[in-house]
N, C-alpha and C positions, 0 to 999 in steps of 0.2 A: 460543496460549501455549506456552511451552517445557514439555516433558514432565517435566523435572527437578524441577519444583516451585519454581523460582526466580522464576517469574512474569515473565519477560522477554518482551516483545513481539518476535517474530521478523519482521524486515522484509527485503523485496527492493527495492532501489533501481534504477531504470532512468533513465539520463540519458546522452545522447550527447556531452555536453560534458565532456571530461576534467577540466578545472579545477573546474567546477561539481560534477561528480560526486565528485571527491576532497574538496572542501570540505564538501559535504553529508555524505558518509560520516564525515569527521572530526568534524563537529558532532554527528551522531547517535550516533557511538561513545562520546561523552562521558557520555551519560546511562545510568545504572545499570539503568533499566527497559526499555532497548531493546537488541536484539542485531541488528546488520546482518549477516544470514546470507549474503547474496549481493548482488553489484553487477554490473549489466550495462551495456554501453555501447551496446546496440542491442536492438530488439524481438526480433530473432532469438535473440540471446544470452539474453534473458529467457525466451523460450519453452523453451530448452534447460534453463535453471536451475530453472524453476518446479516441475517434478515432484520433482526431488531435494531442493529447499530447503524445500518445503511451508511458505511463510511465513504469518504471521497477517495481514499487511497488504503491499500492493504499492504502491510509490510510484513514479510515472512523470512525467517532464517532458513537459507537454502541448505544448510547443513544439519537441519533438525532431524532428530531421530524419532520423533512422535508424529510421523505423518507429514513432515516437511519435505524439503528437497524438490526436485523438478516435478514430480507427480503431484505434490501438494500445491505447487504453483499452478499446475494445469487444473487441478480440481477447483481451487479458489477462483481462478479465472472464469471457469464455466459457471460459477454461481453469482458472479457480480460483473458489472461493466466497469467498476472502478479499477484503475490501474493496479496491478500487483507488482510490487517492488521487492526484490530479494535483498536481504541483508546478509553480509558474510564477513568473516575475518580475513578471507582470502578468496580470490577468484581465479579460476583457470579459463583458458580459451574454450575448452570443450565443455566445461560446466556452463559458461555464459551462453554458449551456442545452444545447449539443451534447454537452459532457462528461457531463452528468447523464443525457441520453438514451442515452449509450453505456455507462452503468453506473457512472460515477464516484460514490463515496460522498461525496466532499467535495474541496475544493481547498485548498492551503496555499501561501502566498506564501514564496518562497525567503529573503526578507530578514527574516522574522519572528525575533524573539529566540529563541535556541537552546532555552532552557528551555520556553518556550511552545510551540514547534514540537514538541519531544519529547513533552510532556504531551498535546498534541492528538492526535498519532499514537497514543499509548498509549490514550487515551480511545476513539478510533475503533475500534481493535483490540478492546478490551475490550467495547465495545458490540456488536460483531459477534459475539464470543464468547458473551456472554450471550444474545444472540438465538438463536444456534445451539443453545445448551444448553436454552433454553426450548422451542424447537421439538422438540428430541430428547425432552424430557420429555413434551410434549403427545403426540407420536407413540407413546411408550411407554405412556401412560395409555390411549390408544385400543386398543392391543394387549391390554391387561389385560381390558378390559371388552368 
């Protein structure tokens, strides 16, 4: 979550298709609860942007040809504790199973209604944030006693 108290979910978007990337960025940018803090056209670019952007959630095109896909999901998941959500135009059972095994928190279809898409991304980031907070509190309690 944004440190300024405005409660915007900070997202990093990874998609190697310029038109799809621009369209998703425009759609996500319309929602007051989301802040698209970085946009990458490749996995390599995402790796470079990840440390400085420190997103609450990472969105990656699972069908990307520039280092996306399941292995891209696995790599990004190894570099951040932020949830990695795969975007796709279509999903198969086998692909979803592989993505989950690679650490994907969820998948979202690109053609979903913009408001539903934005709300789902926010809910996923908030759930992760709450889980991290609960874990920190639990660890703090252990330190006290």
